[in-house]
Every structure is written in C-alpha cells, then in structure tokens.
Phi, psi and omega in degrees: 000317179296322180297317179296320180297317180296319179297317179297321179294319179297316179298321179295318180295317180296319180293329180290318185271359178242009178244158177282175184300324185290346182255007182287156178289132181256158175291149178304138179086004178236164176210160179263152174230150182289143175226136177234122180245126179232155172252113198260345187249036179298334180294342178279349180230065186292346183276356181238161171236136176262134182235129175268134181233121182260136172231144179151187188282334184227109179229106180232050179208174178300130183201122355289168181223149178283132182272132179242145181292344181257010179235143180288143173291156175214149167239007173071311186225144189298332181274356178279168175240145179239126175239136178257131179244132172265126183234134174302129186300317180296321178295318179296316181293325182286322186263325183092134183302323183293345181257005181256125175275100187299327186276347183230348182293121183287352182275001185251157171242141188235159175216126180267119181286121187270341180253162174283116184282354185259325184199176185210150181251132178227168175291150184303323183278354180291129181284355180293126184236340181201150180222128174245122182241130176253124173263150173230147177277129176266328181154211185224143177221116187054239181257021183248141171273128182260114179236142180224159176283117182258337181203143179219130178241123180249128179254143183234171178297164183308137179100344179247121183294149176295156181240127179244128179237139175239149186229143180282152176293135181292148177267113183236114180300137175079008181291143180253155178256000178227141181285334188292334179294333180273335184235075183295342181277357183300309182296324177296320179293322178297316179297320179296319179296317180295324178294320179297321179293318183293332179294330182278351181256115180266134180295140179254118181293147178286175187297321180296317180295321181295319180293318179300315181296323180295319178294316181299317179296324179294319179296317181297317179295323179296315180294319179298319180292325180294313184282338180268351182293144182271000000 
C-alpha cells in the first residue's frame, strides 16, 4: 500500500512540473479562464525592443523571447516569473541578444509582470470566461520600464454582454520618453562593439595596389642585390 502511494505521489509531482499552467490541477469548485496580455503601443517607441525573460522551475518554450504587439505574453507555467526588458534597438543589433546578460546589464530597463499573463482562476459559478488585457508603455524612470493597463475586455457566458474598460495613462513626475537618456553609455558600448569587430577585419588591397606593391618589392630586392654584390 505504501509503495502504491509513493508511486502515485511521484506521478502527481511529475505531471505538475511537466504541464503548462492551463493543465494544472484546480481546487474543487474552481476553473481556469484564458487570459491574453499584449503590449500594444510599441510603434510609439521604435528605438527599443522588448524582450520577455522567464525564470522558474518549468520552462519549455523560447526564452528569452522578442515581444510583439500582436502576440500574447507568456510565462509558460504558473510558478514562473516573467520580466520584460526594454533594450535599445541599435545596442541589441550590435551585441546580439545571446550576448546580453538581461539580469545585470546596466543598459536595460525592466518591468516585472505581476499577473499571470496566460490564465486566471475563478469560482465555478462565475460567468466570467475570458480576459484580454492591453498594456501600453508610458516611458522610463531611472532603470525601470513603465507599463500600465490601458484597456481590458472581459467576456462572459451567453446572455451577459462583454465589458470593455479603458484607463488613462498615469501621471508620473520625471518620466522619460526615451531610454537613451537613462543609459548614456549605450552609444559608447555600440562604438566599442563596432571597433572590436573592425579589428578582426583586415583590409584587402585591390588588384592594382597588389601589382604595384609587387613591382616595388622586386625593384628593392634588385637594388639590394646590386649593392651587396661583391
């Protein structure tokens, strides 16, 4: 009996850590509903790229990943954490995402997502069935990316009309609209990266220059042999 109990416990643990949040066991009387969270105004900040970075016990998806305004955010599993990083586009292109330490690079601004972007739990009798949340970027403050909920659409069971809510942008003293004011070293780092790349590239003389150098070397060798001859 004890052996069977241990096997059942092992299977339960394995199923918990190998399934996504939507497949987890729920408490009796509750159910999950789909939630989609998007960041919709990226076109207003063309100089940056947003990157989602997941940390936690179960990660079986692309990580880190580039955030797009037409795709829902994910943290894959309910026990994971999701942090969004704003990166200067030129800096990202020069260095490459795989070479950036997201958790320690001082050139980035971050935002920690406080809600589960994939799903939500409600009581079984609740008519609420789906939630779409739109985030918007307000700007930057020190090393933080400022994001706020700008629109929320709640869907309900048949017979209950959907509910749409819109929210004003928060008023934050000293907020910036560009990431570069906070990270003045970004352009210096880009220049440093470009210099390192240029050092590895040796100039190749064109055909005319190569021929000229060959003739000149032949003349020099002839004169040296003439004057050194006994």
